[in-house]
C-alpha positions as CSV (number, residue, x, y, z in Angstrom):
1,M,5.6,-24.1,-92.7
2,K,7.6,-25.3,-95.9
3,V,10.3,-23.7,-97.7
4,L,11.2,-24.7,-101.4
5,V,14.9,-23.7,-101.6
6,T,16.2,-24.4,-105.6
7,G,19.6,-24.1,-106.9
8,F,20.8,-24.3,-110.7
9,D,23.1,-27.3,-112.0
10,P,26.7,-26.2,-113.3
11,F,26.4,-23.9,-116.5
12,G,28.7,-21.9,-118.6
13,G,31.6,-24.2,-118.8
14,E,32.1,-24.2,-114.8
15,P,32.5,-27.6,-113.3
16,V,30.5,-26.5,-110.0
17,N,27.8,-24.3,-109.4
18,P,27.8,-23.0,-105.9
19,A,24.0,-22.6,-105.8
20,I,23.1,-26.1,-105.7
21,E,26.3,-27.1,-103.6
22,A,25.3,-24.6,-101.0
23,V,21.4,-25.4,-101.2
24,K,22.4,-29.2,-100.6
25,R,24.1,-28.1,-97.3
26,L,21.3,-26.0,-96.0
27,P,19.9,-27.5,-92.8
28,D,16.7,-29.8,-92.9
29,T,15.0,-27.3,-90.7
30,I,15.3,-23.5,-90.5
31,A,13.3,-21.1,-88.1
32,G,10.9,-24.0,-87.6
33,A,10.3,-24.3,-91.2
34,D,11.0,-27.8,-93.2
35,I,13.2,-27.1,-96.1
36,I,12.9,-28.9,-99.3
37,K,15.5,-28.7,-101.6
38,L,15.5,-28.9,-105.5
39,E,18.4,-29.1,-108.2
40,V,17.0,-27.0,-111.2
41,P,18.5,-27.3,-114.7
42,T,19.8,-24.2,-116.3
43,V,17.5,-24.2,-119.0
44,C,15.0,-21.8,-120.7
45,G,11.4,-22.9,-119.9
46,K,12.4,-26.3,-118.4
47,S,13.8,-24.3,-115.4
48,I,10.3,-22.9,-114.4
49,A,8.5,-26.1,-115.5
50,V,10.7,-28.3,-112.9
51,I,10.0,-25.9,-110.1
52,R,6.2,-25.8,-111.1
53,E,6.1,-29.6,-111.0
54,K,7.7,-29.4,-107.1
55,I,5.4,-26.7,-106.3
56,A,2.3,-28.8,-107.0
57,A,3.8,-31.8,-105.3
58,V,4.8,-30.3,-102.1
59,Q,2.9,-26.8,-101.8
60,P,5.3,-24.7,-100.2
61,D,4.6,-21.3,-98.4
62,I,7.8,-19.8,-99.9
63,V,10.1,-20.4,-102.8
64,I,13.5,-19.2,-102.7
65,S,15.7,-19.7,-105.5
66,V,19.4,-19.6,-105.5
67,G,21.8,-18.6,-108.5
68,Q,25.6,-18.0,-109.2
69,A,26.6,-14.4,-110.0
70,G,30.1,-14.6,-111.0
71,G,31.8,-11.5,-110.5
72,R,29.5,-10.3,-107.5
73,S,31.4,-10.0,-104.0
74,E,28.7,-10.5,-101.6
75,I,25.3,-12.2,-101.4
76,T,22.6,-10.0,-103.2
77,V,19.1,-10.6,-102.7
78,E,17.0,-9.7,-105.5
79,R,14.2,-7.2,-105.9
80,V,12.7,-7.4,-109.1
81,G,12.3,-9.8,-111.9
82,I,11.7,-8.4,-115.4
83,N,9.7,-10.3,-118.5
84,V,12.7,-10.7,-120.9
85,T,15.0,-13.6,-121.3
86,D,17.9,-12.3,-123.3
87,C,20.8,-15.1,-123.1
88,R,24.5,-13.7,-123.5
89,I,25.5,-17.4,-123.5
90,P,23.7,-20.7,-124.5
91,D,21.7,-22.4,-121.6
92,N,22.6,-25.9,-121.1
93,E,20.5,-27.3,-124.1
94,G,22.2,-25.0,-126.5
95,N,19.2,-22.4,-126.3
96,Q,19.9,-19.0,-126.8
97,P,17.0,-16.6,-127.1
98,H,17.2,-12.6,-127.2
99,D,14.5,-10.4,-126.3
100,E,12.1,-12.8,-125.9
101,P,8.9,-12.5,-122.9
102,V,9.2,-15.2,-120.0
103,F,5.7,-15.2,-120.2
104,A,4.0,-13.4,-123.1
105,D,0.7,-12.7,-121.3
106,G,2.7,-11.3,-118.2
107,P,3.5,-7.8,-117.0
108,D,6.7,-6.0,-117.5
109,A,7.9,-6.7,-114.1
110,Y,7.2,-8.5,-110.6
111,F,8.7,-7.7,-107.4
112,A,9.8,-10.4,-105.3
113,S,7.1,-10.9,-102.8
114,L,9.6,-11.6,-100.0
115,P,11.4,-9.0,-97.2
116,V,14.2,-8.4,-99.2
117,K,15.8,-5.8,-97.0
118,P,15.3,-7.7,-93.8
119,M,17.1,-10.7,-95.5
120,V,19.9,-8.8,-96.4
121,E,20.4,-7.2,-92.8
122,A,19.9,-10.8,-91.6
123,I,22.6,-12.2,-93.6
124,R,25.1,-9.1,-92.7
125,A,24.1,-10.0,-89.1
126,A,25.2,-13.7,-89.8
127,G,28.7,-11.9,-90.6
128,V,28.4,-12.4,-94.1
129,P,28.6,-9.4,-96.7
130,A,25.3,-8.7,-98.2
131,S,23.3,-6.1,-100.2
132,L,20.1,-5.2,-102.3
133,S,20.4,-5.8,-106.0
134,N,17.8,-4.4,-108.4
135,T,18.7,-6.4,-111.3
136,A,18.8,-10.2,-111.9
137,G,20.1,-10.0,-115.4
138,T,18.5,-11.4,-118.3
139,F,19.7,-15.1,-118.2
140,I,18.0,-18.0,-116.2
141,C,18.1,-16.5,-112.9
142,N,16.0,-13.4,-113.6
143,H,14.0,-15.9,-116.0
144,V,13.2,-17.9,-112.8
145,L,12.7,-15.1,-110.5
146,Y,10.1,-13.7,-112.9
147,G,8.5,-17.4,-113.8
148,V,8.3,-18.4,-110.3
149,R,6.3,-15.2,-109.5
150,Y,4.0,-15.4,-112.4
151,L,2.9,-19.2,-111.3
152,A,2.1,-17.4,-107.8
153,E,0.2,-14.9,-109.5
154,H,-1.5,-17.3,-112.0
155,E,-1.6,-20.8,-110.5
156,F,-0.5,-20.9,-106.3
157,P,-2.3,-17.9,-104.7
158,G,-0.4,-16.9,-101.5
159,L,3.1,-18.6,-102.6
160,K,5.6,-15.9,-101.5
161,S,9.0,-16.1,-103.6
162,G,12.2,-14.4,-104.2
163,F,15.6,-14.8,-105.5
164,I,19.3,-14.9,-103.9
165,H,22.3,-14.3,-106.0
166,I,25.8,-15.6,-104.6
167,P,29.3,-15.4,-105.8
168,F,31.7,-17.8,-107.1
169,L,33.4,-20.4,-104.8
170,P,37.0,-19.7,-104.6
171,E,38.2,-23.0,-106.6
172,Q,36.0,-21.2,-109.5
173,T,38.6,-18.2,-109.7
174,V,41.9,-19.7,-109.7
175,D,42.2,-18.7,-113.2
176,K,40.1,-15.7,-112.9
177,P,42.7,-13.0,-111.4
178,G,40.8,-10.1,-109.5
179,V,37.4,-12.0,-109.7
180,P,35.7,-12.1,-106.0
181,S,34.6,-15.3,-104.6
182,M,32.8,-16.6,-101.3
183,S,33.7,-19.8,-99.4
184,L,30.7,-22.3,-99.5
185,E,30.7,-22.2,-95.6
186,D,29.9,-18.5,-95.8
187,T,27.6,-18.8,-98.5
188,V,25.5,-21.2,-96.6
189,K,25.4,-19.4,-93.5
190,G,24.0,-16.5,-95.6
191,I,21.5,-18.0,-97.5
192,T,20.4,-19.8,-94.0
193,A,20.0,-16.4,-92.3
194,A,18.0,-15.4,-95.5
195,V,15.6,-18.0,-95.3
196,A,15.1,-17.4,-91.3
197,A,14.1,-13.9,-92.0
198,A,11.8,-14.7,-94.9
199,V,10.1,-17.3,-92.7
200,K,9.9,-14.7,-89.7
């Protein structure tokens, strides 16, 4: 079995993105599955295109995308992606669409096709705070969650996919009083446990 795990590059003026930093540090094998790692641009459209190209090249069984959710205090496994891109800030190429569909011919929403509740329980069992989330926002994280499900439905039948949000790293919150963070070590531990649950 092959699992493609994606992480975004830094955005929004942050010097680092914990998503790609954590993905880089994942083991190469989890629960017997080969882990393929991919950095994704925080850009509307291009993010989905980069993932689509990798799916076509490596034919994974599962795609799990990871994104930063600054302000959240725990790892959150996303249940649903909605068919709207509404960017509160520009993406990394200056695009800032408002109220636009991810795919014009797609349904209003797609549920993640991974076992989201067992993934949350696995993260907690590893000693890392986690919960189920019912909103992935309307920026590039939701864009990718919805977009990869759309690709699975239209081009890659049988492909399972979902999305995990993670908190800021401690060094990102030095100038953000009261904003929660999580160590890179715990983040990697949590994602590893979630991937294992998805594989099993």
